[in-house]
N, C-alpha and C positions, 0 to 999 in steps of 0.2 A: 354531393360529397362536400364535407366541411373539414377544415383543418385549423389548428391554432398552434402557436409556439408555446411550449410549456416552459415555465420559469423554473428550470432545474439546473443542476450543475453542468449539464452538457447541452442545454438549449435544444432539446429534442422537439419533435412535432407530434401532435396527436391527430388522428384522423377518425372520422365517423361518417356514416351515411345511413339513410333509411329510404325505403320505397314501398309503395303498395299499388296494387292494380285491382280495384273493385270492379266487378262485373255484375250488373243488375239486370234481371229479366222479368218482365211481367208475364205471368202464366195465365191460365184460364180464370176468368172472373176476378174475384178479389184476391187471388193468390199471387205472390211474387217470390223470387228467390235471388239471393246474392251470394257470390263467392268472392272472398277477398284474401288473396295471397299477399304476404308481407315479408320484408327482410330488413334487418337492422344490423349494423356492424359497428363496433366500437374498439378501435385498435388498442387503446391504453386504459380504457375504463374511465375516461374523463366525463363521458356523458351518462353512462349507466352505473358507474361505480366499480365495474369489473370489466376487464378485456373479454369480449365475447362476440359471437355472431348469433343472432336470433332469427329463426325462420318460423313463420306461423301461417296457418290457413284457417279462415273462418267461413262457415256456411250458415246462411240464414234463410229461414222460411217465414213468410209473413202473410197474415190474413187481415184484410181491412174491411170494416163494417161502417159505412156512413150512416149517421143518425141525425137528420136535419142539419143543424149547424155544428154538430159534433162528429167526431170520428173515433172509433175504437180500433186499435191495432194490436193484434196478438202476434208476438214475435218469438220464435225459438232459434237459438244459436248454438252451434257446436264449434269449438275452437281447439286446435292442436298447436301447441308451442314446442319449439325445440331450441334450446340454448346450449351452445358449446363454447368452451374457452375457460381460461383460468378464473375460477370463482363463479362461473356462469351456472345456471341451472335453477331449479325450483325446489322449495322445501317440500318434503314428502314423508309420510309415515309418522309414527308416534315419536321417533327419535329425531325428527326434522333433518334427515339426511338430504343431500342434494341429488336430485334426479334430473337428467338432461331434458326430459319431456314432461309435459302436463296436458291433461285433457280437461276442458271446461264445457259445461252444458248450462244454458240459461233459458228461462222463459220470462217474457216481459209482457205487461199489459200497459199500453200507452193510450191515454185519452187526450184528444185535442179539442179545443173549443175555438170556434171562429165566429166573430161577430163584431158589432160596433157598440161602444159604450156611449150612451146619451147622457148629457148633463141636465 
């Protein structure tokens, strides 16, 4: 939890905090899975721009393929966000109205290279 004195007419205080709890598990062979619940709270909007509480959970499935000194990682992620509070939410629809929730799905290909450079 963090706090700061706000330089306004009544010398109020703003509070905010965030936390996450990632849990990673290696499955059979090159597969692994991660679940990451998160929460963030901003009492006066000093951190995020709007007073809000955000809850989110992300689920990740990963497949790793080692190739000599390189590695290919294919990762799929699903994320659900929920933002409540004055001005909180996510833009949705053609009219850009605010919705308290959003769903995200992503696929990534990550290539890593491990080795030594010789001069």
